[in-house]
C-alpha positions as CSV (number, residue, x, y, z in Angstrom):
1,M,-14.2,9.0,21.9
2,V,-16.5,7.4,19.3
3,D,-16.0,8.7,15.8
4,T,-19.5,9.9,14.9
5,S,-18.6,11.3,11.4
6,I,-20.9,10.6,8.3
7,K,-19.6,10.3,4.9
8,K,-21.9,10.3,1.7
9,V,-20.3,9.4,-1.3
10,Q,-21.9,10.5,-5.0
11,S,-20.6,7.4,-7.1
12,D,-20.8,9.7,-10.3
13,H,-18.2,11.9,-8.7
14,S,-16.0,9.1,-7.2
15,P,-12.5,9.1,-8.4
16,T,-11.4,6.2,-10.6
17,G,-8.4,4.2,-10.1
18,S,-5.4,3.2,-12.7
19,M,-7.0,-0.4,-13.2
20,G,-10.8,1.0,-14.1
21,Q,-11.8,0.9,-10.7
22,K,-13.9,3.4,-8.9
23,Y,-13.4,4.4,-5.4
24,L,-16.4,4.7,-3.3
25,A,-16.7,5.1,0.6
26,S,-13.7,4.8,2.6
27,G,-13.1,4.8,6.5
28,V,-10.0,4.1,8.4
29,G,-9.7,0.2,8.1
30,L,-12.1,-0.4,5.2
31,A,-13.1,0.8,1.8
32,M,-15.6,0.0,-1.2
33,R,-14.7,0.1,-4.7
34,L,-16.9,-0.7,-7.7
35,W,-16.0,-2.2,-11.2
36,E,-18.5,-1.5,-13.9
37,E,-19.3,-2.8,-17.1
38,L,-15.7,-4.4,-17.4
39,P,-15.8,-6.1,-21.0
40,V,-15.7,-9.7,-22.0
41,G,-12.3,-11.5,-22.6
42,E,-10.2,-8.7,-20.4
43,T,-7.8,-10.8,-18.2
44,Q,-5.8,-9.3,-15.6
45,E,-2.1,-10.9,-15.0
46,S,-1.9,-12.5,-11.7
47,S,-1.0,-10.4,-8.9
48,S,-0.8,-10.4,-5.1
49,R,-2.0,-7.6,-2.6
50,D,-1.3,-6.1,0.4
51,Y,-5.1,-6.2,1.4
52,E,-8.2,-8.5,1.6
53,T,-10.9,-8.2,-0.6
54,I,-14.6,-9.3,-0.4
55,G,-16.7,-9.0,-3.3
56,Y,-20.3,-9.4,-4.7
57,V,-21.3,-9.4,-8.4
58,M,-24.0,-7.5,-9.3
59,H,-24.1,-8.6,-12.8
60,G,-22.2,-10.9,-15.5
61,R,-19.9,-13.6,-15.1
62,A,-16.0,-14.1,-14.5
63,E,-13.5,-16.6,-13.3
64,L,-11.2,-15.9,-10.5
65,H,-8.0,-17.7,-10.5
66,L,-6.8,-17.9,-7.1
67,E,-3.7,-19.8,-5.9
68,G,-4.3,-22.6,-8.4
69,Q,-8.0,-23.0,-8.2
70,I,-10.6,-21.6,-10.6
71,I,-13.9,-20.4,-9.3
72,L,-17.0,-19.0,-11.5
73,L,-18.5,-16.2,-10.2
74,D,-22.2,-15.4,-11.2
75,A,-24.7,-12.6,-10.5
76,G,-25.2,-12.8,-6.8
77,D,-22.1,-14.9,-6.0
78,C,-19.6,-13.5,-3.1
79,W,-16.0,-14.1,-3.0
80,V,-12.8,-13.6,-0.9
81,V,-9.2,-13.0,-1.6
82,P,-6.9,-13.4,1.3
83,K,-4.3,-10.8,1.8
84,G,-1.1,-11.7,-0.3
85,A,-2.9,-14.6,-2.2
86,S,-1.7,-14.6,-5.9
87,H,-4.9,-14.3,-8.2
88,S,-6.2,-12.9,-11.4
89,Y,-9.5,-12.7,-13.1
90,T,-11.0,-13.4,-16.7
91,I,-14.1,-12.0,-17.6
92,L,-16.9,-14.3,-19.3
93,E,-19.9,-11.6,-19.4
94,T,-19.9,-7.9,-19.3
95,F,-19.1,-7.7,-15.3
96,T,-20.0,-5.5,-12.7
97,A,-19.0,-5.9,-8.8
98,V,-18.5,-4.2,-5.7
99,E,-15.8,-5.1,-3.5
100,A,-14.7,-4.1,-0.1
101,T,-11.1,-4.2,1.2
102,H,-9.3,-4.1,4.3
103,P,-7.0,-2.2,4.7
104,P,-8.2,0.5,2.3
105,A,-6.4,-0.4,-1.4
106,H,-6.2,3.0,-2.4
107,V,-4.1,4.2,0.6
108,H,-0.4,4.1,0.8
109,G,0.0,2.8,-3.0
110,R,-1.6,-0.5,-2.0
111,D,-3.6,-0.3,-5.3
112,E,-1.0,0.6,-7.7
113,V,-0.1,-1.5,-10.7
114,S,3.5,-2.6,-10.7
115,P,5.3,-5.4,-12.3
116,T,5.9,-7.4,-9.4
117,S,2.5,-7.1,-7.6
């Protein structure tokens, strides 16, 4: 049987996660989240996650530090962070991006901030 359910998410009413991400639409195996207006200079500690991330920069600039590489992200760029890869971001210009995660980042505590993540 085919799933024919339809979901519409009004982002103004979307829940916000502990790292500032706004959770958008979510299916069984894929989810979207939005990072809005992250301030310049914000740097995360390096982490690895139990999901794959694909992102798109809407505006701003950031550095993605991924397994010893530094990738400059500008408006219009896309990126991939493989499941389990050690990574962090440094915001260079006020930054807004949308990401898709597989499996959904917010399910089963995958998106929780922890000292070992």
